[in-house]
C-alpha positions as CSV (number, residue, x, y, z in Angstrom):
1,X,0.0,0.0,-0.1
2,X,1.4,3.5,-0.8
3,X,2.3,5.9,1.9
4,X,2.2,9.7,1.8
5,X,4.2,11.9,3.9
6,X,2.3,14.9,5.2
7,X,4.0,17.2,3.1
8,X,2.7,15.3,-0.1
9,X,-0.7,15.3,1.7
10,X,-0.6,18.9,2.0
11,X,0.7,19.8,-1.4
12,X,-2.1,17.7,-2.9
13,X,-4.9,19.4,-0.8
14,X,-3.3,22.7,-2.1
15,X,-3.0,21.3,-5.8
16,X,-6.6,19.9,-6.1
17,X,-8.4,22.1,-3.4
18,X,-11.0,19.3,-2.5
19,X,-11.6,16.8,0.0
20,X,-14.6,14.9,-0.2
21,X,-15.7,13.3,2.9
22,X,-18.4,10.7,3.8
23,X,-18.9,7.6,6.1
24,X,-21.4,4.4,5.5
25,X,-21.4,1.5,7.6
26,X,-22.0,-0.6,4.1
27,X,-18.5,-1.3,2.7
28,X,-20.0,-1.6,-0.8
29,X,-21.5,1.8,-0.5
30,X,-18.1,3.4,0.5
31,X,-15.9,1.3,-2.3
32,X,-18.3,3.0,-4.8
33,X,-18.6,6.3,-3.4
34,X,-14.8,6.4,-3.1
35,X,-14.2,5.0,-6.4
36,X,-16.6,7.6,-8.1
37,X,-14.7,10.4,-6.5
38,X,-11.5,9.2,-7.7
39,X,-12.8,8.3,-11.0
40,X,-13.9,12.0,-11.1
41,X,-10.5,13.4,-10.4
42,X,-10.3,13.7,-6.2
43,X,-7.1,12.5,-5.0
44,X,-7.9,12.8,-1.2
45,X,-10.8,11.2,0.4
46,X,-11.9,11.6,4.3
47,X,-13.8,8.7,5.8
48,X,-15.4,10.0,8.7
49,X,-15.1,7.9,11.8
50,X,-18.5,8.2,13.1
51,X,-20.3,4.8,13.4
52,X,-19.7,1.8,15.4
53,X,-17.1,-0.5,13.9
54,X,-16.0,2.1,11.6
55,X,-12.7,1.4,12.2
56,X,-13.5,-2.2,10.6
57,X,-14.9,-0.3,7.4
58,X,-12.0,1.7,7.0
59,X,-9.7,-1.1,7.2
60,X,-11.7,-2.9,4.2
61,X,-11.7,0.5,2.4
62,X,-7.9,0.8,2.6
63,X,-7.0,-2.4,1.1
64,X,-9.9,-1.9,-1.8
65,X,-8.1,1.5,-2.6
66,X,-4.8,0.2,-2.6
67,X,-5.5,-1.6,-5.6
68,X,-8.6,0.2,-7.2
69,X,-7.4,3.9,-6.6
70,X,-3.4,3.6,-6.0
71,X,-3.3,7.2,-6.0
72,X,-5.7,8.3,-3.5
73,X,-4.8,9.6,-0.2
74,X,-7.3,8.2,2.1
75,X,-7.7,9.9,5.4
76,X,-10.0,9.7,8.6
77,X,-12.1,12.4,10.0
78,X,-14.0,12.9,13.1
79,X,-10.8,11.5,15.2
80,X,-11.1,12.7,18.7
81,X,-8.2,11.0,20.5
82,X,-4.6,9.9,20.2
83,X,-5.2,6.1,20.4
84,X,-7.9,6.5,17.5
85,X,-5.4,8.4,15.4
86,X,-3.0,5.8,16.1
87,X,-5.1,2.8,14.9
88,X,-6.3,4.6,11.9
89,X,-2.6,5.3,11.1
90,X,-1.8,1.9,11.6
91,X,-4.3,0.6,9.2
92,X,-2.9,3.2,6.6
93,X,-4.4,6.5,6.9
94,X,-2.5,9.2,5.2
95,X,-4.0,11.9,7.0
96,X,-6.1,12.6,10.3
97,X,-8.8,15.2,10.6
98,X,-10.2,16.2,14.2
99,X,-13.3,18.2,14.9
100,X,-11.2,19.9,17.9
101,X,-7.6,20.7,18.5
102,X,-6.1,18.3,20.5
103,X,-2.2,18.2,21.5
104,X,-2.2,14.5,22.0
105,X,-3.1,13.9,18.4
106,X,-0.7,16.1,16.9
107,X,2.2,14.3,19.2
108,X,1.1,10.9,17.6
109,X,0.6,12.0,14.1
110,X,3.9,14.1,14.3
111,X,5.7,11.2,15.2
112,X,5.0,9.2,12.0
113,X,4.9,12.4,9.6
114,X,1.4,12.1,9.1
115,X,-0.8,15.1,8.3
116,X,-3.0,16.2,11.0
117,X,-5.9,18.6,10.5
118,X,-7.5,20.1,13.8
119,X,-10.9,21.7,13.9
120,X,-10.1,25.4,15.2
121,X,-12.5,28.3,15.5
122,X,-10.2,31.2,16.9
123,X,-6.9,32.6,15.9
124,X,-5.3,31.5,19.0
125,X,-6.2,27.7,18.3
126,X,-5.0,28.1,14.8
127,X,-1.8,29.7,16.1
128,X,-1.2,26.9,18.8
129,X,-1.7,24.4,16.2
130,X,0.7,25.6,13.4
131,X,3.4,26.1,16.5
132,X,2.8,22.1,16.8
133,X,3.5,21.7,13.3
134,X,-0.1,21.7,11.7
135,X,0.3,22.2,7.8
136,X,-3.6,22.8,7.1
137,X,-6.1,23.9,9.8
138,X,-9.6,22.9,9.7
139,X,-12.1,25.7,10.1
140,X,-15.1,24.0,11.3
141,X,-18.2,24.4,11.4
142,X,-17.3,26.6,8.2
143,X,-20.7,27.9,7.7
144,X,-20.9,29.3,11.2
145,X,-17.6,31.4,10.6
146,X,-18.1,31.9,6.9
147,X,-15.6,33.1,4.4
148,X,-15.1,36.8,6.2
149,X,-13.6,35.0,9.3
150,X,-11.0,33.6,6.5
151,X,-10.2,36.9,5.0
152,X,-9.6,38.1,8.8
153,X,-7.3,35.3,9.5
154,X,-5.4,35.6,6.4
155,X,-4.7,39.2,6.7
156,X,-2.3,39.2,9.8
157,X,-1.3,35.5,9.0
158,X,-1.0,35.0,5.3
159,X,0.9,31.8,5.6
160,X,-1.9,30.2,7.7
161,X,-3.6,27.2,5.3
162,X,-7.4,26.8,5.9
163,X,-9.6,24.1,5.0
164,X,-13.4,25.1,5.8
165,X,-15.7,21.8,6.3
166,X,-19.4,22.5,6.6
167,X,-21.2,25.2,4.7
168,X,-19.2,24.5,1.5
169,X,-21.5,23.4,-1.6
170,X,-20.2,22.4,-5.1
171,X,-21.5,25.7,-6.7
172,X,-19.7,28.2,-8.7
173,X,-20.9,30.7,-5.9
174,X,-19.7,28.9,-3.2
175,X,-16.5,27.8,-4.4
176,X,-15.5,31.4,-5.5
177,X,-16.6,32.9,-2.4
178,X,-14.2,30.4,-0.3
179,X,-11.2,30.4,-2.7
180,X,-11.5,34.4,-3.1
181,X,-11.4,34.5,0.7
182,X,-8.1,32.7,0.4
183,X,-8.7,29.0,1.4
184,X,-6.2,26.5,0.5
185,X,-9.1,23.7,0.1
186,X,-12.5,22.8,0.9
187,X,-14.0,19.7,2.7
188,X,-17.5,18.5,1.2
189,X,-19.5,16.4,2.6
190,X,-23.4,16.0,2.3
191,X,-23.8,19.0,-0.3
192,X,-21.4,16.6,-2.7
193,X,-22.4,13.2,-1.7
194,X,-26.3,13.7,-1.3
195,X,-28.6,11.6,0.3
196,X,-30.3,11.2,-3.0
197,X,-27.1,9.8,-4.7
198,X,-26.8,7.5,-1.9
199,X,-30.5,6.1,-2.1
200,X,-30.4,5.5,-5.9
201,X,-26.9,4.6,-6.1
202,X,-26.2,7.1,-8.5
203,X,-22.5,6.9,-8.6
204,X,-22.0,8.3,-12.0
205,X,-23.5,11.5,-11.0
206,X,-21.3,11.5,-8.4
207,X,-18.4,11.2,-10.3
208,X,-19.7,14.0,-12.6
209,X,-20.3,16.4,-9.5
210,X,-16.8,15.9,-8.5
211,X,-15.1,16.4,-11.8
212,X,-17.2,19.8,-12.1
213,X,-16.2,21.2,-8.7
214,X,-12.7,20.4,-9.4
215,X,-13.1,21.9,-12.7
216,X,-14.8,25.3,-10.9
217,X,-11.9,25.4,-8.7
218,X,-9.2,25.2,-11.2
219,X,-11.1,27.7,-13.2
220,X,-11.4,30.4,-10.4
221,X,-7.8,29.9,-9.5
222,X,-6.5,30.7,-13.3
223,X,-8.8,33.7,-13.1
224,X,-6.9,35.1,-10.0
């Protein structure tokens, strides 16, 4: 199974600008969703660890991606403690995303040179995370704070790399608003991988939506 350093993951986040995120207890659904995102051009995917035995689903997904999506950087989200982060890294997670800032997670990830992206909501939290080696900060919940919050942060701290999650949709208006504010990438969950897509197993539509979102990000960046 291919491994990726935290710098490689950070560069990929900046290069593509998109991290799809999703979780389902059915491994077949997870595999189809990830493959559709991969075929649509995504090279990062966050499997959110929100269900019972989510680690077992991830272990199967990681093995699937090793053969079917070899260039995908597969990470785990909703990680809340160092023990869970260590477990997922043992199973091949290329990055760890957390809803809150926790120093214990920073330590175990840094030891293995694995990117960790903590959920931060204040400039103090962001600065503390960066002091502990954070490459990309997760702004969560993104919709609550908005693009103006990103602009305010980038003013005094232009080096800060931000990934809003929550409140981002695969539309031209949403993408332009966030990227004009200065985000490095965006995390998209239910706005991209909708209930309707999952219910109808419409993975072709998902592939198209991912491709279109990536193209909108690329087009906006080129126009800047």
